[in-house]
C-alpha atoms as one frame of an Amber mdcrd trajectory, in Angstrom:
protein
  85.930 108.355 107.427  88.558 110.890 105.720  90.032 110.630 102.538  94.196
 110.159 102.179  96.903 111.859 102.309  97.058 113.163  99.168  93.302 114.211
  98.930  93.714 115.102 102.497  96.626 117.865 101.806  95.083 119.253  98.746
  91.371 119.932 100.653  93.234 122.182 103.263  93.883 125.560 103.878  97.608
 125.119 102.990  96.636 122.898  99.527  94.834 125.419  98.657  96.859 128.428
  99.764  99.404 126.277  97.312  97.690 126.358  94.679  96.873 129.514  94.304
 100.216 129.728  92.929  99.739 128.311  89.636 102.615 125.756  89.920 100.556
 123.095  88.524  98.828 122.007  85.641  95.367 121.436  87.650  95.558 124.646
  90.038  92.383 125.974  88.862  90.797 123.219  87.878  91.196 122.403  91.707
  90.149 125.580  93.037  86.770 125.388  91.161  86.293 121.569  91.603  86.440
 122.691  95.421  84.359 125.805  95.021  86.781 128.259  95.148  87.582 131.118
  93.094  90.723 131.472  90.741  90.311 136.022  90.039  94.333 136.471  90.426
  95.041 132.394  89.899  98.219 132.698  87.202  98.123 130.602  84.635 100.443
 127.675  84.590 103.980 128.315  82.941 105.934 125.029  82.387 109.650 125.482
  83.412 111.795 124.724  81.193 112.975 120.880  81.525 116.357 119.935  82.464
 117.468 116.015  83.199 119.710 116.344  86.271 122.837 114.010  87.080 123.307
 111.940  90.017 126.059 113.093  91.740 125.429 116.172  93.217 116.998  91.672
 120.790 118.775  88.072 120.624 117.990  86.645 116.542 118.313  82.377 115.884
 120.739  82.380 112.911 119.669  83.083 109.698 118.062  87.048 111.016 118.519
  90.225 109.763 121.181  92.203 109.055 122.271  95.101 106.666 122.472  95.128
 103.712 126.106  95.966 101.805 126.241  99.633 101.715 123.338 100.520 104.544
 124.410 103.152 106.893 122.624 101.970 109.904 122.429 105.295 111.278 120.110
 106.097 108.942 119.336 103.867 105.762 120.319 105.664 102.489 119.176 108.122
 101.182 116.572 107.326  97.571 116.176 110.795  95.393 118.233 113.049  92.894
 116.605 116.270  94.393 119.919 118.104  94.541 119.993 119.437  98.675 118.888
 123.551  97.078 116.059 122.253  96.117 115.012 121.356  92.041 115.348 123.950
  89.778 112.730 123.106  87.972 110.146 124.213  90.442 112.253 127.202  90.423
 112.468 127.146  94.300 115.238 127.979  96.721 114.913 124.659  98.778 114.151
 121.492  98.109 110.131 119.981  99.196 108.555 117.367 100.653 108.969 113.267
 100.094 106.551 110.638 101.144 104.637 107.558 102.256 107.106 104.909 100.291
 106.021 101.949  98.636 108.841  99.742  97.847 109.320  96.054  95.930 113.139
  94.592  93.680 113.801  92.049  91.676 116.058  89.951  93.167 119.295  89.207
  90.898 117.789  90.307  88.440 120.553  92.829  86.970 124.651  91.251  85.590
 124.881  87.752  84.159 124.872  85.384  86.947 121.669  84.577  89.381 123.350
  85.686  92.131 123.555  89.371  90.143 122.555  92.763  92.239 118.849  93.123
  92.591 116.316  95.522  90.202 115.196  97.441  92.894 112.392 100.379  92.716
 110.600 102.554  95.153 106.988 104.648  95.169 106.890 108.127  96.667 104.205
 111.126  97.663 106.975 113.726  96.073 105.917 117.610  96.337 108.183 118.623
  93.678 105.401 117.659  91.540 102.936 120.521  92.431 105.701 122.629  91.695
 106.264 122.116  87.591 108.407 119.522  88.955 108.629 115.211  87.777 106.129
 116.537  84.060 103.684 117.759  87.390 103.187 114.221  88.600 102.998 113.790
  92.353 103.630 110.427  92.420 107.434 109.684  92.377 109.048 106.716  91.254
 113.060 105.904  91.892 115.209 103.012  90.341 118.184 101.275  91.218 119.114
  99.573  88.551 123.068 100.041  87.799 126.203  98.266  90.208 127.521  95.229
  90.986 125.899  94.344  94.330 122.588  94.280  95.974 123.468  97.537  97.678
 122.577 100.317  98.981 123.053 103.649  97.324 121.135 106.186  95.419 118.684
 105.085  93.166 119.768 105.178  89.222 117.141 107.539  87.672 113.873 109.279
  89.009 111.013 111.110  87.593 107.121 110.931  88.387 104.555 108.686  86.469
 103.217 110.340  83.063 100.143 111.256  82.613  97.366 108.654  81.536  94.865
 108.802  78.884  91.708 108.305  79.636  87.437 109.428  79.285  89.585 111.726
  77.055  91.706 113.751  79.419  94.961 113.240  80.253  95.208 112.717  84.308
  97.738 113.068  86.339  99.026 110.652  88.521  98.450 112.518  92.380 100.431
 110.062  94.689  99.173 107.161  97.202 101.673 105.110  95.450 102.456 100.826
  95.235 104.610  98.951  93.825 104.319  95.800  93.082 106.811  93.149  91.340
 106.336  90.586  88.715 109.153  87.843  89.328 108.967  85.487  86.446 107.498
  87.834  83.580 110.342  90.772  84.862 107.662  93.661  85.137 107.167  96.401
  87.787 103.218  97.738  88.283 102.485 100.467  89.710  99.153 101.820  90.475
  98.308 105.745  91.826  95.286 108.306  92.139  94.130 109.786  89.333  92.993
 113.548  88.821  92.164 114.917  85.244  90.610 118.496  84.677  87.407 116.646
  85.310  88.001 113.037  85.812  89.121 111.323  88.502  89.844 107.998  89.490
  93.076 104.770  89.747  96.066 105.719  87.739  97.683 101.794  86.945 101.610
 100.899  84.814 103.494  98.316  83.661 107.118  98.223  82.802 109.521  95.784
  82.083 113.333  94.855  83.653 114.286  96.013  80.025 113.285  98.905  80.101
 114.806  99.840  83.422 118.339  98.848  82.318 118.547 100.179  78.750 120.011
 103.505  79.236 118.444 104.850  75.942 114.723 104.318  77.311 115.799 105.004
  80.690 118.631 107.694  81.386 120.625 108.337  84.564 119.351 111.156  86.504
 116.021 112.952  87.696 113.012 112.151  84.403 111.321 114.683  81.581 107.906
 114.132  81.922 108.590 112.129  78.389 111.727 110.383  79.528 109.052 109.248
  81.979 106.617 108.114  79.146 109.090 105.486  77.863 109.846 104.338  80.439
 105.929 103.465  81.605 104.938 102.584  78.174 101.897 100.817  79.361  99.039
 102.205  81.398  95.279 102.166  81.650  92.440 103.643  83.704  90.622 102.156
  85.993  86.984 103.159  86.843  87.496 107.386  85.052  84.218 108.852  85.770
  82.990 112.934  85.828  83.947 114.456  89.078  82.839 118.083  89.297  83.466
 118.442  93.074  84.453 117.029  96.398  80.445 116.738  96.717  80.002 114.367
  93.802  82.564 111.220  93.803  86.527 110.510  93.218  88.660 107.276  93.799
  90.803 107.307  96.554  94.176 105.241  98.644  94.296 102.113  96.032  96.016
  99.015  97.193  97.434  96.722  94.077  99.102  93.222  94.019 100.671  91.056
  91.330  99.726  87.160  91.162 102.968  86.107  90.535 101.999  83.058  89.718
 102.080  81.672  85.557  98.386  81.335  84.584  96.833  77.554  83.561  98.060
  76.153  79.736  94.624  76.056  77.647  94.371  71.922  78.339  94.430  72.577
  82.096  95.883  73.469  85.194  99.438  71.961  86.512 102.422  72.403  88.922
 102.351  75.863  89.848 100.043  77.043  87.421  97.049  77.857  88.281  93.973
  80.654  87.475  94.494  84.038  87.428  98.250  83.388  87.281  99.446  87.007
  85.824  96.558  88.936  87.136  96.748  92.053  88.971  94.396  93.099  91.545
  93.954  96.411  92.758  91.415  97.768  95.656  90.757 101.206  96.311  87.918
 103.266  98.307  85.427 104.660  95.755  83.911 108.012  98.019  80.531 109.424
  97.138  78.804 112.339  98.365  82.174 113.581 100.113  82.263 112.028 103.332
  78.745 110.576 103.988  79.697 107.389 102.286  82.762 105.477 101.656  82.514
 101.654  99.916  85.545  99.329  98.475  86.191  98.321  94.443  88.083  95.510
  93.339  89.002  95.312  89.289  91.079  92.276  87.852  93.486  93.585  85.281
  95.320  91.539  82.376  98.827  91.124  82.896  99.132  93.311  79.837  96.775
  95.716  81.380  94.980  95.731  78.066  91.920  95.165  79.899  90.494  95.239
  83.683  87.150  93.796  84.560  84.337  96.056  85.618  84.648  97.530  89.363
  82.430  95.493  92.238  82.270  96.558  95.747  83.286  93.881  97.833  82.192
  96.044 101.447  78.701  95.309 101.378  76.851  97.385 103.364  79.449  98.677
 105.162  79.340 102.962 104.485  82.397 103.828 105.853  85.697 101.975 104.761
  88.847 103.218 103.289  92.334 101.403 103.888  91.858  98.150 101.726  94.742
  95.592 101.272  95.124  92.893  99.434  97.316  89.724  99.788  97.740  86.660
  97.005  98.236  83.393  98.161  99.667  80.247  96.349  96.690  79.567  94.839
  96.104  82.436  93.689  93.190  83.112  96.337  92.918  86.727  97.222  92.523
  87.816 100.998  91.540  91.460 101.574  91.259  93.798 104.262  89.925  97.302
 105.255  87.905  99.702 107.663  84.492 100.125 108.654  84.305 103.495 111.207
  81.743 104.200 113.032  81.584 106.837 116.064  79.439 107.021 118.722  77.542
 109.874 120.483  80.398 110.623 122.803  82.527 111.248 119.718  84.366 107.471
 120.290  85.639 106.080 116.741  85.692 102.390 116.453  86.940 100.914 113.733
  86.173  97.483 111.993  88.283  95.362 110.627  86.593  93.426 107.608  88.011
  90.615 105.709  87.057  89.362 101.689  88.435  86.134 100.438  88.295  85.946
  96.774  88.923  83.688  94.379  90.680  84.388  90.830  87.924  83.389  87.354
  90.878  84.543  84.837  89.533  85.879  81.388  87.363  85.320  78.780  87.588
  83.200  75.900  87.297  86.443  74.748  90.496  88.347  77.130  88.206  90.033
  78.630  88.871  89.986  82.700  86.668  88.267  84.500  85.211  89.668  87.972
  86.882  87.563  90.778  84.163  85.691  92.666  84.170  87.142  96.665  83.217
  86.233  99.921  81.126  83.049  98.092  78.915  84.964  95.893  79.410  85.465
  91.711  81.612  87.165  89.756  80.904  90.482  90.527  77.782  90.021  93.473
  79.830  89.893  96.300  79.091  88.271  99.699  79.112  89.509 103.018  82.102
  90.719 104.417  83.594  88.883 107.479  84.017  91.111 110.491  87.370  90.569
 112.211  87.516  92.540 114.752  85.713  95.887 116.389  88.887  98.094 117.841
  87.868 100.267 120.386  91.247 101.425 120.328  92.197 102.271 117.179  93.880
 105.609 116.279  91.803 107.980 114.879  92.713 109.681 111.885  93.494 113.442
 112.794  96.670 115.364 112.775  98.141 114.712 116.075  96.542 111.849 117.577
  99.928 110.168 119.209 101.009 112.864 122.131 104.650 113.681 121.825 104.173
 113.089 117.008 102.964 115.577 115.623 101.891 114.125 112.067  98.984 112.367
 110.946  98.060 108.797 110.902  95.469 106.031 112.007  94.810 102.663 112.081
  95.586 100.763 108.778  95.678  96.958 108.699  97.341  95.240 106.688  97.916
  91.344 105.407  99.845  88.870 104.181  99.893  84.658 104.630 102.291  82.300
 106.072 102.387  78.382 104.219 103.631  76.983 108.327 105.111  73.205 108.203
 101.835  71.705 107.912 100.894  73.453 104.677  97.844  75.265 106.100  97.985
  79.264 105.290  98.433  80.860 107.932  96.371  84.521 107.183  98.041  87.084
 109.458  96.854  90.669 109.525  98.505  93.178 111.505  97.628  96.847 112.774
  98.247  99.747 114.931  96.599 101.056 118.300  96.786 102.646 121.710  96.919
 100.391 124.219  95.093 102.090 126.846  91.409 104.373 125.968  91.758 107.516
 124.169  92.126 110.258 125.982  89.436 112.821 125.492  88.372 109.998 122.716
  91.464 111.489 121.287  94.703 111.406 122.047  96.688 108.572 122.170 100.009
 108.099 124.808 100.765 104.884 123.982 100.515 103.050 120.659 101.309  98.675
 120.033 101.773  97.092 116.795  99.758  93.763 117.128  98.512  91.226 114.944
  95.989  88.275 114.515  96.069  85.303 112.390  93.358  82.317 111.774  94.674
  78.735 110.078  93.017  78.519 106.412  93.293  74.673 105.692  95.904  74.257
 103.044  96.172  75.420  99.526  92.724  75.375  97.518  90.355  74.875 100.909
  87.011  77.427 100.791  88.082  80.191 103.387  84.921  82.268 103.396  85.728
  83.172 107.111  87.985  81.710 108.819  88.147  81.935 112.616  90.731  84.617
 114.068  92.919  84.071 116.923  92.906  86.237 119.658  94.683  89.693 118.733
  98.384  89.258 120.021 101.732  91.707 120.362 103.709  92.185 117.410 105.443
  95.380 119.011 104.665  96.704 122.819 107.132  98.593 124.700 105.297 100.049
 127.630 105.243 104.246 127.457 106.299 103.824 124.201 104.349 103.977 119.937
 104.625 101.382 118.230 103.169 103.019 114.761 102.585 103.012 111.176 103.495
  98.610 110.229 104.335  97.108 106.785 103.660  93.838 106.343 105.351  91.235
 103.136 105.716  87.408 103.541 108.832  85.641 101.689 107.351  83.484  99.620
 110.663  81.614  98.972 110.876  80.603 102.610 107.368  81.560 104.098 109.401
  84.138 106.333 106.622  87.232 107.158 108.446  90.439 107.544 106.173  93.171
 110.132 108.170  96.609 109.602 106.888  99.749 111.670 108.504 102.920 113.216
 109.366 104.015 116.943 110.295 105.971 119.587 112.152 103.245 121.998 115.528
 106.009 122.017 113.774 109.080 122.845 112.497 110.000 126.521 110.125 111.814
 125.507 108.426 109.406 122.852 108.783 111.969 119.322 111.237 111.128 117.407
 110.942 107.599 115.722 113.654 104.728 114.884 112.433 101.871 111.771 112.582
  98.868 113.016 111.525  95.230 111.162 110.269  92.158 113.285 110.226  89.078
 111.752 107.714  85.821 112.271 109.344  81.930 110.920 107.126  79.431 110.175
 106.184  76.658 112.456 103.857  73.568 112.985 100.767  75.343 112.472  98.306
  74.252 114.601  98.585  78.241 116.131  99.639  81.076 115.236 103.426  81.845
 114.833 105.634  84.106 117.154 107.108  86.996 115.793 111.091  87.332 116.291
 112.490  89.938 118.526 113.482  93.598 116.115 115.891  93.658 114.022 116.723
  97.496 114.429 116.805  99.298 110.301 118.264 102.503 112.258 119.559 103.933
 114.692 119.667 107.598 114.507 116.162 109.153 115.984 114.721 111.103 113.210
 112.936 114.395 114.148 109.990 113.749 112.134 108.706 117.964 111.817 112.877
 119.018 110.875 111.608 120.173 107.834 110.900 123.813 107.317 107.494 123.442
 104.781 106.875 120.386 107.002 103.407 122.418 108.272 102.673 123.627 104.530
 101.819 119.622 103.552  99.534 118.011 105.396 101.467 117.639 109.058 103.001
 114.075 108.197 104.643 111.114 107.090 101.739 110.145 104.131  99.694 106.852
 104.975 101.930 104.194 105.433 106.108 103.115 104.096 106.820  99.739 103.534
 108.332  96.392 102.957 109.375  94.167 100.186 111.257  90.280 100.651 112.418
  88.303  98.839 114.633  85.764  98.532 116.489  81.577  98.123 118.007  80.630
 101.577 119.899  81.826 104.625 121.774  84.418 103.506 120.846  85.061 100.226
 117.204  86.441 101.197 117.226  90.287 101.775 114.286  92.782 103.273 113.874
  95.794 101.672 112.167  99.344 103.970 111.019 102.145 102.462 110.764 104.853
 104.979 110.040 108.315 105.756 112.863 110.347 107.115 114.438 114.169 108.016
 118.237 112.991 108.756 119.878 114.765 105.475 121.030 119.036 105.198 119.273
 120.584 102.279 119.465 124.143 101.778 116.552 127.141 102.748 117.112 129.816
 101.063 120.892 129.221 101.907 120.509 128.144 105.083 121.556 124.761 106.071
 118.209 122.588 107.789 116.910 119.220 106.880 114.359 118.150 104.694 111.734
 115.110 104.437 113.143 112.463 101.593 111.708 108.989 101.170 114.687 106.407
 102.178 115.033 102.814 101.825 117.865 100.083 104.125 118.193  96.757 102.723
 117.870  93.655 105.299 120.240  90.465 104.736 119.091  87.144 106.386
């Protein structure tokens, strides 16, 4: 299994060529890490920072409609990079953003319960490679002003600050994931962390009070000092010495916070449960690059004062990637990942694995305790469950989809749904090829499919649920549907699944963004996906950016959706995605550039 998009870029010829420009504090260090001679590579010289200000199918009743201010054609650009490029990079053209994660605190702004939402999106931002955003590749973009929950430019943006771990400053290097914590009015953010010798995962926390305080988080593009003030709490997860890619490094984090309250000292009451408020991070640990990869899990306190020791939850699997976490109403964790095998013919098979973990909260000392996974013991999990082995998985190569020119791979995601009989069903969604791959490499028609399993009522043991047969979420004949993300609106138990599709392009090349919902049902079988809601109607040219092929061709490994609400017409899904709609200026020439976007559906 290969590493994620940021590591693939660093290790690529294009990435090495850009590092040789000496535009990042770690340019020489990363080149030496890869065994490169750094003769002639200039020393990094930080540029003068300045704050850049903003301004430069038939669906049932109550189903999605575009939020106020959202463009039905393209959605909303969600960064403040000037069209001619960020002057802090020293370049005369804009740089790509991709691989979005999004979440929000509903009605968090204003004095009433119907005030605007506080919205956070994370994205890979390649300005960080050239001295922009404090040399961080993990961008944050926040909508924290206005009078309505609409689509607009972010109030401010920045790059996640370095984390002090292992005696080094660990830079944020992409693969962002964000998670909101409504009861405590907080956001968490995780990303890859890379230092001069230490590699790990960076985890951050901030509060509504910080994000709406213009003295702490000013409008515009943040400096590294602004970023440190805006995100004052952080911790490094499993930082360790990594002298070269053939040793070890952490990759592809996914993170969720348990949004419930913890148990009181006298015991649990109401919606409280063990582990309420804890933050869980799963990630891939690569050992002996390309030869051994494990899925690791940690539990951290809500304050980020401490994290549990990492535990390996992938058993004997040794070629793993793409962990994804969901937290059920009873605090139980559900984690999926893939284990990849290759036949002598060169054909790849992705085995989708499932792990269920019970939370253990904190010890009397306050130290977090490792979850108990698959009937084992804290820190000693039982074996993961095989959901199915997909022989038509999309391989992790640069051009696996016919007609498309970017890197994508089958990446399962999961979330739960409480049905009307109070049984909790777990859903797993992923993309795969409708037919066997051509020459074991090319997919002519990719679909989004799912499986589901009844795991009983809250508190039931769910070590090895019985999974349904695979069923279609989006499977138009002869068209690509790919890169899905899933998120349940827990207030109404409505599953939201967003994905790219080429339905409007005869050449199966230009994607648009779509959303489907799965409404609760009686719970005697899995529920049926509804019809598609079109988030964007303008087909996007994914290769339109001038420097597209210089930054590891692709949109990253994922896009994101977050959904929360209370009732029909008062629930919202925010969708974060990559697109090339804006006309940028490249050396004075008008050309589209790759950006992070956002849109909103109300239902």
